[in-house]
C-alpha angles and dihedrals in degrees: 000000000000088000094061125096116249139269097054134149115217138186130219114234090201093053094046093051092045093050092051092049091046095054092041089056095044094048093046092052088057096044092248129144121216128235099169115206098243094186084089091073108008087201122141091205093054092040090057091050087059094043090050086054089060103250114177092230144332125246131228135181099221143003097271091055090047088054093055090049093048090048088051093058105269107148093192126035128181116205100208092198141062116270123222102190122058094195092055091052095043092059091061098046092076092060105045144001101271126196119196136200117233133184104170143036087251091056089049091052091054091052092044091053090048088052092051093048091051094038094235139104115252120212111224131197118217103231120218115205136192129240110272090008135101132292123326138093116288101194141042089241093057089044091053093049091051092046091049089051090058089059097050099074091050091048088054091052095249103093104178089156140041132189105244107165152321129275146177143177113227099172094094094059096080141359099219146021103254117141088258092049092048092048091050093050092044093053092048091050092051091054091047089052092052091050093050091049089053096051093039089057089055098038108023118197123204115237092350124197112235110196139180134170107256108189102106102015105025092144093054092044092048092050099045099036095036090060090049092048092053093048090052093044088241140123129269113225123185121199106199114170113181099040094093096057098020116177150232093247137037099009095037089051094047096047095048082092091052102060090161086075100066102190124164127215106250098176125079137155125226114208135169129232108246100175142004098198097167141008112290095011132095128172117223129204093236122083142154090311089061109036140359128236096204089206092301136102114260105230125221110245096177141357118203129189117188091348095307129105115247132185119266132196109280094228094051117126142138107255101166141019147188128210095280103011140054129196119237108198132183143168143256087044117242137148101220100055090081125025136198108269096030116136116227124197111207134196120224139210128231101009096214089070096055098035094059089061094064132067093196134015124194114235112218136200122224092275092056095255118144107243101167144344129244110210120202132212108196 
């Protein structure tokens, strides 16, 4: 990696493999299947790592993402979102088994039309939403209308769509895992379960998939939706996105209170000191075009000088950035703690925001040797 020009974002092969094994084991102990949300990385190489681990499916946010995943070898893709264009969806249906979220008769009609265009029957997941949140039905009446719409094409002899399960995304309910956050999420999940039980009693589905997100609150989702899946004789499917890469910021902070989920940050950014114009301040050659701060400080993980690690001020961190520069600041102020030409390895927060800035990321072994490359297709 020392031979690469900075700035460069890299991934740790050891951390990636560890994170996949960790989540596989944790999900297996709870009887859950995995459908990781691959829009986090949009990388065929990382997707294949997940497929090789035996995930049940991969998850996309829209048809073009699903097309990338299908072209990368994914046999089953869940679009955890409503789709607005039947032709876009129909083009993907020939390349993979595609599941789609729906929350209205209009959304069902789009999927049914795509199924007719592709001459296949598309399994759909009735999405349950939360007041003030994103998509998803809010009431039993809306859920019943949507479920009934799934039956209409079949009754007319042109199926195109079949109701196959129930889903939600709980990640927007809170940004941390404080007791207040956990109570809020738990209450919302209980209400969602009640709604699903109500619509399932009216419109039962054989062997339904019951699916939730699972990045920030996997324990709560596994408990609430796992019980629901068992009561409906169905399957629990979790769709975590950021677990594979993890981070040094928002997810690491939130999951410090969940030590049972031992994930390791895989993504870091290497950058070089260009200038030390005043005490306590250094300018780096990486900026907003290279990594995202996500409202948090980017911590220093390592400082190297001439290829050797050297100590750095314990308070040093990147707190602000411009397009092509970032500001490394430390106290107490001094001019010799960081020198021009030093290489700084930074941690990042919320991996989605940084990964989308790179078309290819070197994957390193524990000795810093490039063993592969993860391409991205955002």
